[in-house]
C-alpha positions as CSV (number, residue, x, y, z in Angstrom):
1,X,58.7,-18.4,-87.1
2,X,55.3,-17.3,-85.9
3,X,54.7,-16.7,-82.2
4,X,52.2,-19.4,-81.1
5,X,51.8,-17.9,-77.6
6,X,49.7,-14.9,-78.7
7,X,46.0,-14.8,-77.9
8,X,45.2,-15.0,-81.6
9,X,47.6,-17.8,-82.3
10,X,46.4,-21.1,-83.9
11,X,47.2,-23.0,-80.7
12,X,44.9,-20.8,-78.6
13,X,42.0,-20.4,-81.0
14,X,40.4,-23.7,-80.3
15,X,40.5,-23.1,-76.5
16,X,39.2,-19.6,-76.9
17,X,36.3,-20.9,-79.1
18,X,35.5,-23.6,-76.6
19,X,35.6,-21.1,-73.7
20,X,33.4,-18.5,-75.5
21,X,30.8,-21.1,-76.7
22,X,30.9,-23.6,-73.8
23,X,27.3,-23.3,-72.8
24,X,25.8,-23.9,-76.3
25,X,28.3,-26.7,-77.1
26,X,27.6,-28.6,-73.9
27,X,23.8,-28.2,-74.4
28,X,24.0,-29.4,-78.0
29,X,26.2,-32.3,-77.0
30,X,23.7,-33.2,-74.3
31,X,20.9,-33.0,-76.8
32,X,22.7,-35.3,-79.2
33,X,23.5,-37.8,-76.5
34,X,19.8,-37.9,-75.4
35,X,18.5,-38.0,-79.0
36,X,20.8,-41.0,-79.7
37,X,19.5,-42.6,-76.4
38,X,16.0,-42.0,-77.6
39,X,16.7,-43.6,-80.9
40,X,18.4,-46.7,-79.5
41,X,15.9,-47.3,-76.7
42,X,13.0,-46.6,-79.0
43,X,14.4,-49.0,-81.5
44,X,14.7,-51.8,-78.9
45,X,11.2,-51.1,-77.6
46,X,9.7,-51.0,-81.1
47,X,11.2,-54.4,-82.0
48,X,10.1,-55.8,-78.6
49,X,6.5,-54.8,-79.5
50,X,6.9,-56.2,-83.0
51,X,7.9,-59.6,-81.6
52,X,5.0,-59.6,-79.1
53,X,2.6,-59.1,-82.0
54,X,4.3,-61.6,-84.3
55,X,5.4,-58.8,-86.7
56,X,8.8,-58.6,-88.4
57,X,11.5,-56.6,-86.6
58,X,12.8,-53.4,-88.2
59,X,16.4,-52.5,-88.9
60,X,17.8,-49.5,-87.1
61,X,17.8,-47.4,-90.3
62,X,14.2,-48.3,-91.0
63,X,13.2,-47.4,-87.5
64,X,14.8,-43.9,-87.8
65,X,12.7,-43.3,-90.9
66,X,9.5,-44.6,-89.3
67,X,6.6,-42.5,-88.1
68,X,7.1,-44.0,-84.7
69,X,10.5,-42.4,-84.1
70,X,9.9,-39.2,-86.1
71,X,6.5,-38.5,-84.5
72,X,8.0,-38.8,-81.0
73,X,10.8,-36.4,-81.9
74,X,8.8,-33.6,-83.5
75,X,6.1,-33.9,-80.8
76,X,8.6,-33.0,-78.2
77,X,10.4,-30.3,-80.3
78,X,7.0,-28.7,-81.0
79,X,6.3,-28.2,-77.3
80,X,9.8,-26.9,-76.5
81,X,9.6,-24.1,-79.1
82,X,6.0,-23.3,-78.1
83,X,7.0,-22.9,-74.5
84,X,10.1,-20.8,-75.2
85,X,8.3,-18.5,-77.7
86,X,5.4,-18.0,-75.3
87,X,7.7,-17.2,-72.4
88,X,9.8,-14.7,-74.4
89,X,6.6,-12.8,-75.3
90,X,4.9,-13.1,-71.9
91,X,8.0,-11.9,-70.1
92,X,8.0,-8.8,-72.2
93,X,4.5,-7.7,-70.8
94,X,3.9,-9.5,-67.5
95,X,5.8,-9.3,-64.3
96,X,6.3,-11.5,-61.2
97,X,7.3,-9.8,-57.9
98,X,10.5,-11.2,-56.6
99,X,11.3,-13.4,-59.5
100,X,14.7,-13.3,-61.3
101,X,12.9,-14.0,-64.5
102,X,10.8,-10.8,-64.4
103,X,11.4,-7.2,-65.3
104,X,11.6,-4.4,-62.7
105,X,8.1,-3.8,-61.2
106,X,9.0,-0.2,-60.5
107,X,9.0,0.7,-64.1
108,X,12.7,1.1,-64.4
109,X,13.9,0.4,-67.9
110,X,16.3,-2.5,-68.4
111,X,18.7,-2.7,-71.4
112,X,16.2,-4.6,-73.5
113,X,13.6,-1.8,-73.1
114,X,15.8,1.2,-74.0
115,X,15.3,3.2,-77.1
116,X,16.8,1.6,-80.2
117,X,19.7,3.9,-80.7
118,X,22.4,2.4,-83.0
119,X,25.9,2.4,-81.6
120,X,29.3,1.2,-82.8
121,X,29.0,-2.5,-83.4
122,X,25.2,-2.6,-83.4
123,X,23.5,-5.1,-85.7
124,X,22.8,-3.9,-89.3
125,X,19.0,-3.6,-88.8
126,X,19.5,-0.8,-86.2
127,X,21.2,1.3,-88.8
128,X,18.6,0.5,-91.5
129,X,15.5,1.2,-89.4
130,X,12.0,0.8,-90.7
131,X,10.4,-2.6,-91.2
132,X,13.7,-4.3,-91.1
133,X,14.3,-3.0,-87.6
134,X,10.7,-3.7,-86.5
135,X,11.1,-7.4,-87.5
136,X,14.6,-7.6,-86.0
137,X,13.1,-6.2,-82.7
138,X,10.9,-9.3,-82.5
139,X,13.2,-11.7,-84.3
140,X,13.6,-14.1,-81.3
141,X,9.9,-14.7,-80.8
142,X,9.4,-14.9,-84.6
143,X,12.1,-17.5,-84.9
144,X,10.8,-19.6,-82.0
145,X,7.2,-19.6,-83.2
146,X,8.3,-20.3,-86.8
147,X,10.2,-23.4,-85.4
148,X,7.1,-24.3,-83.4
149,X,4.9,-24.1,-86.5
150,X,7.3,-26.3,-88.6
151,X,7.5,-28.9,-85.8
152,X,3.7,-28.8,-85.3
153,X,3.2,-29.6,-89.0
154,X,5.9,-32.3,-88.9
155,X,4.2,-33.8,-85.8
156,X,1.0,-34.0,-87.7
157,X,2.6,-35.6,-90.8
158,X,4.8,-38.1,-88.9
159,X,2.0,-38.8,-86.4
160,X,-0.3,-39.7,-89.2
161,X,2.4,-42.0,-90.6
162,X,2.8,-43.7,-87.3
163,X,-0.9,-44.1,-86.9
164,X,-1.1,-45.6,-90.4
165,X,1.8,-48.0,-89.8
166,X,-0.2,-49.4,-86.8
167,X,-3.4,-49.6,-88.9
168,X,-1.7,-51.5,-91.7
169,X,-0.2,-53.9,-89.2
170,X,-3.6,-54.7,-87.8
171,X,-5.5,-54.7,-91.1
172,X,-7.3,-51.4,-90.4
173,X,-8.0,-48.5,-92.7
174,X,-5.5,-45.6,-93.0
175,X,-6.3,-41.9,-92.5
176,X,-5.1,-38.6,-94.0
177,X,-2.9,-36.0,-92.2
178,X,-5.9,-33.7,-91.9
179,X,-7.9,-36.5,-90.2
180,X,-5.1,-37.1,-87.8
181,X,-4.7,-33.4,-87.2
182,X,-8.3,-33.2,-85.9
183,X,-8.1,-36.5,-84.0
184,X,-8.1,-36.7,-80.2
185,X,-4.9,-38.7,-80.4
186,X,-3.0,-35.7,-82.0
187,X,-4.3,-33.2,-79.4
188,X,-3.6,-35.6,-76.5
189,X,0.0,-35.9,-77.7
190,X,0.3,-32.1,-77.9
191,X,-1.4,-31.1,-74.7
192,X,0.4,-33.7,-72.6
193,X,3.7,-32.0,-73.7
194,X,2.6,-28.4,-73.6
195,X,1.3,-28.7,-70.0
196,X,4.6,-30.1,-68.8
197,X,6.6,-27.3,-70.5
198,X,4.5,-24.5,-69.0
199,X,4.8,-26.2,-65.6
200,X,8.6,-26.2,-65.8
201,X,8.7,-22.5,-66.7
202,X,6.3,-21.6,-64.0
203,X,8.4,-23.5,-61.5
204,X,11.5,-21.6,-62.6
205,X,9.8,-18.3,-62.3
206,X,8.4,-19.0,-58.8
207,X,11.4,-20.9,-57.4
208,X,13.7,-18.0,-58.4
209,X,11.9,-15.8,-55.9
210,X,13.3,-17.8,-52.9
211,X,16.0,-20.0,-54.2
212,X,19.4,-19.1,-55.7
213,X,22.2,-20.6,-57.8
214,X,25.5,-18.8,-57.3
215,X,27.1,-17.7,-60.6
216,X,24.0,-18.4,-62.8
217,X,22.5,-15.5,-64.8
218,X,19.1,-17.3,-64.3
219,X,19.4,-16.5,-60.6
220,X,19.3,-13.3,-58.5
221,X,22.4,-12.7,-56.4
222,X,22.6,-15.0,-53.4
223,X,22.3,-12.0,-51.0
224,X,19.3,-10.4,-52.8
225,X,16.1,-10.0,-50.8
226,X,13.2,-12.3,-51.8
227,X,11.2,-9.3,-52.9
228,X,13.8,-8.1,-55.3
229,X,12.8,-8.5,-58.9
230,X,15.2,-9.2,-61.8
231,X,18.9,-10.1,-61.8
């Protein structure tokens, strides 16, 4: 009979997986809970407005396919990926004295700045070199900005759909996606989210100069001087 007490045993594997991936699993679970909360509360609010205007109420499935729900979703995702992509790139070039989110001001090289020498267990692009390595070296920002562009486009498409749903309900003319893309409404929706995202990142960068969170990799050590930069 197999020993089920070993670290690689079937009984331990789920616990090891949960332990090794706890941060991403909890964040994804929190995302799903909040997204469901957005869907339910948005559905109730949508039907409340429909009743106030003497319009027929929507079923939950209809609401989830509506421009109203999808536009609100992609509008927020767009700003998140834009903020993260911008921060990843800016943090590679710019510094902030005393911040745990900044590289060393004295010019010392951190792990992410060292020469790209392959070692045992290194990702395959390091062994291939050339263009593959060049792209892999910037794959994080490429992925984040690609997601931003996708969500930006979906925001325009679903926002136009939401705008046209309102227009049809009030007997007004509809517009194209391109017309919506150049409208003040689209850019108001975008800028109101972008400014809040950059404010939150700036707050993290600046507050990490003076404040600490024991055990968090986003914080400097509790006993670190305020002027110390980096982790």
